[in-house]
C-alpha positions as CSV (number, residue, x, y, z in Angstrom):
1,M,83.9,104.5,83.7
2,T,82.7,107.0,86.3
3,T,85.1,108.2,89.0
4,I,83.5,108.6,92.5
5,A,84.9,110.5,95.4
6,S,84.4,108.1,98.2
7,S,86.1,104.8,98.8
8,R,83.5,103.7,101.3
9,A,81.8,100.4,100.7
10,G,78.1,100.3,99.7
11,R,75.2,98.0,99.9
12,R,76.7,95.4,97.5
13,E,79.9,95.0,99.7
14,W,77.9,94.6,102.9
15,I,75.6,92.0,101.3
16,G,78.8,90.3,100.0
17,L,80.1,90.2,103.5
18,A,77.0,88.3,104.6
19,V,77.7,85.8,101.9
20,L,81.4,85.5,103.0
21,A,80.2,85.0,106.6
22,M,78.5,81.7,105.7
23,P,81.6,79.6,104.9
24,T,83.4,81.2,107.9
25,L,80.6,80.0,110.1
26,L,80.6,76.6,108.5
27,I,84.4,76.0,108.8
28,A,84.3,76.8,112.5
29,M,81.3,74.5,113.0
30,D,83.0,71.7,111.1
31,M,85.9,71.7,113.5
32,T,83.7,70.7,116.4
33,V,80.5,69.2,115.0
34,L,82.0,65.7,114.6
35,H,82.9,65.3,118.2
36,L,79.4,64.3,119.3
37,A,79.0,61.9,116.3
38,V,81.9,59.7,117.4
39,P,79.9,57.0,119.3
40,S,77.4,56.4,116.6
41,L,80.0,56.6,113.9
42,T,82.2,54.1,115.7
43,A,79.3,51.7,116.1
44,D,78.4,51.9,112.4
45,L,81.9,51.9,110.6
46,R,83.9,50.1,113.4
47,P,87.1,52.0,112.8
48,S,90.3,51.0,114.6
49,T,91.8,53.4,117.2
50,A,94.3,54.7,114.6
51,Q,91.5,55.1,112.0
52,L,89.3,57.0,114.5
53,L,92.1,59.4,115.3
54,W,92.7,60.0,111.6
55,I,89.0,60.6,111.1
56,M,89.0,63.2,113.8
57,D,92.4,64.9,112.9
58,V,93.0,64.7,109.2
59,Y,90.6,67.6,108.5
60,G,92.3,70.1,110.8
61,F,95.8,68.9,109.8
62,L,95.2,69.6,106.1
63,V,93.5,72.9,106.8
64,A,96.4,74.1,108.8
65,G,99.1,72.7,106.5
66,L,97.6,74.2,103.3
67,L,96.6,77.6,104.4
68,I,99.7,79.4,103.1
69,T,99.7,77.6,99.8
70,M,96.0,78.3,99.2
71,G,96.2,81.9,100.3
72,T,99.0,82.6,97.9
73,L,97.2,80.6,95.2
74,G,94.3,82.9,95.5
75,D,96.5,85.9,94.9
76,R,97.6,84.3,91.7
77,I,94.4,82.8,90.2
78,G,91.8,85.1,91.8
79,R,90.3,84.9,95.3
80,R,86.7,84.6,94.2
81,K,87.7,81.8,91.8
82,L,89.5,79.9,94.5
83,L,86.7,80.5,97.0
84,L,83.9,79.2,94.7
85,T,86.0,76.3,93.5
86,G,86.7,75.3,97.1
87,A,83.0,75.8,98.0
88,A,82.0,73.3,95.2
89,A,84.6,70.8,96.4
90,F,83.5,71.2,100.0
91,G,79.9,70.5,99.1
92,V,80.7,67.4,97.1
93,A,83.1,66.1,99.8
94,S,80.5,66.7,102.5
95,V,78.0,64.5,100.7
96,L,80.6,61.8,100.2
97,A,81.6,62.0,103.9
98,A,78.0,61.8,105.0
99,F,77.4,58.6,103.1
100,S,80.8,56.9,103.7
101,T,80.5,53.2,103.9
102,S,83.9,52.4,105.5
103,A,86.4,54.1,107.8
104,E,88.9,54.4,105.0
105,M,86.4,56.2,102.8
106,L,85.6,58.6,105.7
107,I,89.3,59.3,106.2
108,L,89.7,60.1,102.5
109,T,86.6,62.4,102.3
110,R,87.6,64.2,105.5
111,A,91.0,64.8,103.9
112,L,89.2,66.2,100.8
113,L,87.2,68.4,103.2
114,G,90.4,69.7,104.7
115,V,91.9,70.6,101.3
116,A,88.7,72.4,100.3
117,G,88.4,74.1,103.7
118,A,91.9,75.5,103.4
119,T,90.7,77.4,100.3
120,L,87.8,79.1,102.2
121,M,89.3,80.9,105.1
122,P,92.1,82.9,103.4
123,S,89.8,83.6,100.4
124,T,87.0,85.1,102.6
125,L,89.4,87.2,104.6
126,S,91.4,88.5,101.6
127,L,88.2,89.3,99.7
128,I,87.1,91.4,102.7
129,R,90.5,93.2,102.5
130,N,89.8,94.1,98.9
131,M,86.1,94.9,99.2
132,F,86.5,97.3,102.2
133,H,89.1,100.0,101.4
134,D,88.0,102.3,104.2
135,A,89.9,101.4,107.3
136,A,87.0,101.9,109.7
137,Q,84.6,99.9,107.6
138,R,87.2,97.1,107.1
139,T,87.7,96.9,110.9
140,V,83.9,96.4,111.3
141,A,83.8,93.8,108.5
142,I,86.7,91.8,109.9
143,S,85.0,92.0,113.4
144,V,81.9,90.5,111.9
145,W,84.0,87.8,110.2
146,M,85.7,87.0,113.5
147,T,82.3,86.9,115.3
148,C,81.0,84.4,112.8
149,F,84.0,82.2,113.5
150,A,83.2,82.3,117.3
151,V,79.5,81.7,116.7
152,G,80.3,78.7,114.5
153,G,82.6,77.1,117.1
154,A,79.9,77.4,119.7
155,L,77.0,76.2,117.5
156,G,78.9,73.2,116.2
157,P,78.3,70.9,119.2
158,L,74.8,72.2,119.7
159,L,73.6,71.7,116.2
160,G,75.4,68.4,116.0
161,G,73.7,67.2,119.1
162,F,70.3,68.2,117.7
163,L,70.8,66.4,114.4
164,L,72.2,63.3,116.1
165,S,69.1,63.2,118.2
166,Y,66.9,62.6,115.1
167,F,69.2,61.5,112.3
168,W,72.3,59.3,111.6
169,W,75.9,60.4,112.2
170,G,76.3,61.5,108.5
171,S,73.8,64.3,108.9
172,A,76.5,66.2,110.8
173,F,78.4,66.6,107.4
174,L,75.4,67.7,105.4
175,I,75.1,71.0,107.3
176,G,77.6,72.5,104.8
177,V,75.8,71.5,101.6
178,P,73.1,74.2,101.6
179,V,75.6,76.8,102.7
180,M,77.8,76.0,99.8
181,V,74.9,76.0,97.3
182,V,73.9,79.5,98.4
183,L,77.6,80.7,98.2
184,L,77.9,79.3,94.6
185,L,74.6,80.9,93.5
186,L,75.3,84.4,95.0
187,G,79.0,84.6,95.0
188,P,79.5,85.4,91.3
189,F,77.0,88.3,91.5
190,L,78.1,89.8,94.8
191,L,81.8,89.1,95.2
192,P,84.3,91.0,93.0
193,E,87.3,89.2,91.6
194,H,90.8,90.2,92.8
195,R,94.2,88.8,91.7
196,D,97.8,89.9,91.2
197,E,98.6,89.8,87.5
198,K,102.4,90.0,88.0
199,T,102.9,86.9,90.1
200,G,104.3,83.8,88.4
201,K,103.5,80.2,88.7
202,L,103.0,78.5,92.0
203,D,106.2,77.0,93.3
204,L,105.3,73.4,94.1
205,G,108.6,72.8,96.0
206,S,107.7,75.6,98.4
207,A,104.2,74.3,98.7
208,V,105.5,70.9,99.8
209,L,108.0,72.4,102.2
210,S,105.3,74.6,103.8
211,L,102.9,71.6,104.2
212,V,105.5,69.4,105.8
213,A,106.8,72.1,108.1
214,V,103.3,73.1,109.4
215,L,102.1,69.5,109.7
216,S,105.2,68.4,111.6
217,V,104.8,71.1,114.2
218,I,101.0,70.6,114.5
219,Y,101.5,66.9,114.9
220,S,104.2,67.3,117.5
221,L,101.9,69.6,119.5
222,K,99.1,66.9,119.3
223,L,101.5,64.3,120.6
224,V,102.5,66.5,123.5
225,A,98.8,67.1,124.3
226,E,98.1,63.4,124.3
227,D,101.2,61.8,125.8
228,G,103.3,64.6,127.2
229,F,106.9,65.5,126.2
230,G,109.0,62.7,124.8
231,L,111.2,61.7,121.9
232,P,108.4,61.5,119.1
233,P,107.1,65.1,119.6
234,V,110.7,66.4,119.9
235,A,111.6,64.6,116.6
236,F,108.6,66.0,114.8
237,T,109.3,69.5,116.2
238,V,112.9,69.3,115.0
239,L,111.8,68.1,111.6
240,G,109.2,70.9,111.3
241,L,111.7,73.6,112.2
242,A,114.4,72.2,109.9
243,V,111.9,72.1,107.0
244,G,110.7,75.5,108.0
245,V,114.3,76.9,107.7
246,A,114.6,75.3,104.3
247,F,111.3,76.9,103.3
248,V,112.5,80.3,104.4
249,H,115.8,79.9,102.5
250,R,114.0,78.8,99.3
251,Q,111.7,81.9,99.5
252,R,114.7,84.2,99.7
253,T,116.3,82.6,96.6
254,L,113.1,82.6,94.4
255,A,112.3,85.5,92.1
256,D,108.6,84.8,92.7
257,P,108.3,83.2,96.2
258,L,105.3,81.4,97.6
259,L,105.4,83.6,100.6
260,D,106.7,87.2,100.5
261,L,108.9,87.4,103.6
262,K,109.0,91.2,103.2
263,L,105.6,91.2,104.9
264,F,107.3,90.5,108.2
265,R,109.5,93.6,107.9
266,E,106.4,95.7,108.7
267,R,106.4,95.9,112.5
268,T,102.6,96.2,112.7
269,F,102.2,93.0,110.7
270,S,104.7,90.9,112.6
271,A,103.6,92.2,116.0
272,S,100.0,91.5,115.2
273,V,100.8,87.9,114.1
274,A,102.6,87.3,117.3
275,L,99.8,88.8,119.4
276,L,97.2,86.8,117.6
277,T,99.1,83.5,117.9
278,V,99.9,83.8,121.6
279,G,96.4,85.2,122.4
280,I,94.8,82.2,120.8
281,L,97.2,80.0,122.8
282,V,95.6,81.5,126.0
283,M,92.1,81.1,124.7
284,A,92.5,77.5,123.5
285,G,94.4,76.3,126.6
286,S,91.8,77.8,129.0
287,Q,88.8,76.4,127.1
288,L,90.4,72.9,127.2
289,F,90.1,72.9,131.0
290,T,86.8,74.7,131.4
291,L,85.0,72.3,129.0
292,Q,86.5,69.3,130.8
293,Y,85.6,70.9,134.2
294,L,81.9,71.2,133.1
295,Q,81.7,67.6,131.9
296,L,84.0,65.6,134.3
297,V,83.8,67.7,137.5
298,H,80.2,68.8,137.3
299,G,79.1,65.7,135.4
300,L,77.3,67.6,132.6
301,S,76.5,66.0,129.2
302,P,78.4,67.3,126.2
303,L,75.3,69.1,125.0
304,V,74.6,70.7,128.3
305,A,78.2,71.6,128.7
306,G,78.0,73.2,125.2
307,L,75.1,75.3,126.4
308,W,77.0,76.5,129.5
309,S,79.9,77.5,127.2
310,L,77.7,79.9,125.2
311,P,78.4,82.8,127.5
312,N,82.1,82.5,126.6
313,A,81.2,82.8,122.9
314,A,78.8,85.6,123.6
315,G,81.6,87.5,125.4
316,L,83.9,86.9,122.5
317,M,81.3,88.3,120.1
318,A,80.6,91.3,122.2
319,G,84.3,92.1,122.5
320,A,84.9,91.7,118.8
321,M,81.9,93.8,117.8
322,T,82.7,96.7,120.2
323,A,86.3,96.8,119.2
324,P,85.8,98.8,115.9
325,A,84.1,101.6,117.7
326,L,86.8,101.8,120.4
327,A,89.6,101.6,117.8
328,A,88.1,104.5,115.9
329,K,88.8,106.7,119.0
330,I,91.6,104.9,120.8
331,R,94.8,103.5,119.4
332,P,94.2,99.8,118.5
333,G,97.2,98.7,120.5
334,F,95.7,100.3,123.6
335,V,92.3,98.7,122.9
336,I,94.0,95.3,122.5
337,A,96.0,95.8,125.7
338,G,92.9,96.8,127.6
339,G,91.0,93.7,126.4
340,L,93.9,91.5,127.4
341,V,93.8,93.0,131.0
342,V,90.1,92.2,131.1
343,A,90.9,88.6,129.9
344,A,93.5,88.3,132.7
345,I,90.8,89.3,135.2
346,G,88.5,86.6,133.9
347,L,91.3,84.0,134.0
348,G,92.1,85.0,137.6
349,M,88.4,84.4,138.5
350,L,88.8,80.8,137.5
351,T,91.0,80.2,140.5
352,L,87.9,80.8,142.7
353,V,86.0,77.6,141.5
354,S,86.3,74.4,143.5
355,A,85.8,70.8,142.8
356,T,82.3,70.9,144.4
357,A,81.0,74.3,143.5
358,G,81.6,77.3,141.3
359,L,79.6,76.7,138.1
360,G,78.3,80.3,138.1
361,I,81.8,81.7,138.8
362,L,83.2,79.6,135.9
363,V,80.6,80.7,133.4
364,T,80.9,84.4,134.5
365,A,84.7,84.2,134.3
366,S,84.5,82.6,130.8
367,A,82.3,85.4,129.5
368,I,84.6,88.0,130.9
369,M,87.6,86.2,129.4
370,G,85.9,86.0,126.0
371,A,85.0,89.7,126.1
372,G,88.6,90.6,126.7
373,L,90.0,88.3,124.0
374,G,87.5,89.5,121.4
375,P,89.2,92.8,120.6
376,M,92.6,91.0,120.4
377,A,91.3,88.5,117.9
378,A,89.4,91.1,115.8
379,L,91.9,93.9,115.8
380,S,95.0,91.8,115.4
381,T,93.5,90.1,112.4
382,D,92.5,93.5,111.0
383,L,96.0,94.9,111.5
384,I,97.6,91.8,109.8
385,V,95.4,92.1,106.7
386,G,95.5,95.9,106.6
387,A,99.3,96.1,106.9
388,A,99.8,94.0,103.8
389,P,99.4,95.5,100.3
390,P,96.2,94.6,98.5
391,E,98.0,92.2,96.0
392,R,99.3,90.2,99.0
393,A,96.0,90.0,100.8
394,G,95.7,86.3,100.3
395,A,99.1,85.5,101.7
396,A,98.5,87.8,104.7
397,S,95.2,86.2,105.4
398,A,96.8,82.7,105.2
399,I,99.5,83.8,107.7
400,S,96.8,85.1,110.0
401,E,94.9,81.8,109.9
402,T,98.1,79.7,110.2
403,G,99.0,81.7,113.3
404,T,95.5,80.9,114.7
405,E,95.9,77.2,114.1
406,L,99.4,77.2,115.6
407,G,98.2,79.2,118.6
408,A,95.4,76.7,119.2
409,G,97.8,73.8,119.0
410,L,100.3,75.5,121.3
411,G,97.6,76.3,123.8
412,I,96.4,72.7,124.1
413,A,100.0,71.4,124.2
414,V,101.7,73.9,126.5
415,L,98.9,74.9,128.9
416,G,97.5,71.4,128.7
417,S,100.9,69.9,129.7
418,I,101.1,72.3,132.6
419,G,97.6,71.6,133.9
420,F,97.8,67.9,133.5
421,G,101.3,67.8,135.0
422,V,99.8,69.5,138.1
423,Y,97.0,67.0,138.1
424,R,99.3,64.0,137.9
425,S,101.5,65.3,140.6
426,Q,98.7,66.0,143.0
427,I,96.7,62.8,142.4
428,A,99.9,60.8,143.0
429,A,100.2,62.3,146.4
430,T,96.5,62.0,147.3
431,M,95.6,58.6,145.8
432,P,93.3,56.7,148.3
433,A,95.0,53.8,150.0
434,G,94.6,50.5,148.3
435,V,93.7,52.1,144.9
436,D,96.3,51.7,142.2
437,S,94.9,52.9,138.8
438,E,97.3,53.9,136.0
439,A,94.3,55.4,134.1
440,A,93.5,57.6,137.0
441,H,97.0,58.9,137.1
442,E,96.8,59.9,133.4
443,S,93.7,62.0,133.3
444,L,90.5,62.9,135.0
445,G,88.5,61.0,132.4
446,G,90.5,57.9,133.2
447,A,89.8,58.5,136.9
448,V,86.1,58.7,136.3
449,A,86.2,55.5,134.4
450,A,88.3,53.8,137.1
451,A,85.9,55.0,139.8
452,Q,83.0,53.4,138.1
453,D,84.8,50.0,138.2
454,L,85.4,50.3,142.0
455,S,82.7,49.6,144.5
456,G,81.5,51.8,147.3
457,K,83.7,54.1,149.3
458,A,86.9,53.5,147.2
459,G,85.3,54.7,144.0
460,D,83.9,57.8,145.7
461,E,87.2,58.7,147.3
462,L,89.1,58.3,144.0
463,L,86.6,60.5,142.2
464,T,86.9,63.2,144.9
465,V,90.7,63.4,144.9
466,A,90.8,63.3,141.1
467,R,88.3,66.2,140.7
468,E,90.3,68.2,143.3
469,A,93.5,67.5,141.5
470,F,92.0,68.5,138.2
471,T,90.6,71.7,139.7
472,H,94.0,72.6,141.1
473,G,95.4,72.1,137.6
474,L,92.8,74.4,136.3
475,H,93.8,77.0,138.8
476,V,97.5,76.8,137.8
477,T,96.7,76.9,134.1
478,A,94.4,80.0,134.6
479,L,97.2,81.8,136.5
480,V,99.7,81.1,133.8
481,G,97.2,82.2,131.1
482,A,96.5,85.4,133.1
483,G,100.3,86.1,133.3
484,V,100.7,85.6,129.5
485,A,97.7,87.9,128.8
486,L,99.3,90.7,130.9
487,V,102.6,90.3,129.1
488,L,100.8,90.5,125.8
489,A,99.0,93.6,127.0
490,L,102.4,95.3,127.6
491,L,103.7,94.2,124.2
492,A,100.6,95.4,122.4
493,T,101.0,98.8,124.1
494,V,104.6,99.1,123.1
495,L,104.7,97.4,119.6
496,L,101.5,98.9,118.3
497,R,101.8,102.4,119.8
498,G,102.4,103.8,116.3
499,V,99.1,102.7,114.9
500,K,96.6,105.6,115.1
501,P,92.9,105.4,115.9
502,G,90.8,104.6,112.8
503,V,93.8,103.4,110.8
504,S,94.5,99.7,110.3
505,G,97.9,99.1,108.6
506,H,98.1,100.0,104.9
507,D,95.1,102.3,104.2
508,E,94.4,103.2,100.6
509,A,91.7,105.6,101.5
510,A,94.0,107.6,103.7
511,D,96.4,107.8,100.9
512,G,93.9,109.3,98.6
513,A,93.5,106.3,96.3
514,P,91.0,106.8,93.5
515,Q,88.1,104.4,93.3
516,A,86.3,103.6,90.1
517,E,82.9,102.1,89.5
518,T,82.4,99.4,87.0
519,P,79.3,99.4,84.8
520,D,77.5,96.9,87.0
521,G,77.9,99.2,90.0
522,A,80.7,97.4,91.9
523,A,83.4,99.6,93.2
524,T,87.1,98.8,92.4
525,T,90.2,100.5,93.6
526,E,93.5,101.3,91.8
527,T,96.3,102.8,93.8
528,P,99.1,104.6,92.0
529,A,101.6,102.1,93.5
530,N,99.9,99.0,92.4
531,A,97.5,99.9,89.6
532,E,99.5,97.9,87.1
533,A,100.3,95.0,89.5
534,V,96.8,94.3,90.7
535,K,93.9,93.5,88.4
536,T,90.5,94.1,90.0
537,E,87.5,93.0,88.0
538,T,83.8,92.3,88.7
539,T,81.9,90.4,86.1
540,V,78.2,89.6,86.6
541,G,77.5,86.0,86.2
542,S,81.1,85.0,85.5
543,N,81.9,81.3,85.7
544,I,84.1,79.7,88.3
């Protein structure tokens, strides 16, 4: 075994990053690609309303609920092993979903996709943590990873729309099959294996508590987004919090917990988790209204609206990819804060759009907002992963992803409730005389449908006041989001002021950790503090 002086990643690691980017891209696409397939899917399988909701939601629910369990499982059995096992399961489930012959079968296969998907995200991020030991390189790698997630979210509706123009609805699921085949072929050769040898067995009780707690909170947020505040979402929130408390208590009593709560004692880690979660809240809440504005106020088709949303994704990519260079010279907390101020400016610009004009302003504002939120997403994720010790990379990655999922749910629920509350209040006061439509009171989509059923002037008047009410709701939501972004900027400046430029959390290279090269040329690292606890191995052609 030859000792080398540098801990910087080489060609193998960067090619491995390209391999890891593929499932990241796919997971983000799979979150949105099904939306355009709903009409043809419904005509073919004829699901009930409840079944259709489960088809749409069960994937995201299980991904969010199982992230912590799967991330910790990867620390125990090996992150590459979990990634490749999940990739194989994802490919098989994708084929089964594409050729489902009933709504029940599609619900089941979507659930299997969610379980498999939950293995992919924490595995890819934790492998990046262990492949890139140099702090600056790791920041770049995680920025690339985050950019792929943004690109996947933007490409999902576009690629789905293209496929559905020529093929049946099941083709939307087959996108993932070639990606998983490539991952299974190249992964064993390019990705090193990492696992913590000293951890015990997976505590199933903790896994169940984690799943129930996260699912209860996510489901309550969904109910708030759909029907507003009421007894059911409150009940599920209370259930989720109660189970969460039981989960935390169980972790404190176990000798080998599912989730190491000591991670949250590190200020950089806990502050970054909070910044990422609330930052995603702002992003998801604003996108909820801008996408509806494009379709229901300007009357664009989903595909065209998707094209007009690309500048937002481009801004996010630009912000994420420029963040590493800035963080190498400026404290990451200041870079995040500066980006959040830029995002607040973009959100403020959304107040300039009107119900009859402003498409150019909205697209420009969305791009600026994305550029500002990009550094927050990339650097917060990097700080979360970097602050955790290497043997806990899977758990840290899972916490990062769970925070993202909760942030997205909170954004839709909280900002959505504010915006739609403003809409309902204003349309109630401006409803045209002689028009009494309950659907129009509930949402702009309901108002558009009701206007089509009315003849002549009444329908036009209803559409006008509904679009003005929605635009006013967009303005209020944007102002709230801008205020939250400015508060986050202040918190990032204060809470992350101790993180120096070019350093992301726990940095082995900065500590002088030796790095070894295995016979096949892959670099491995053993730090004095964890050399015995962490087993790092790379075996060419090893099996799953």
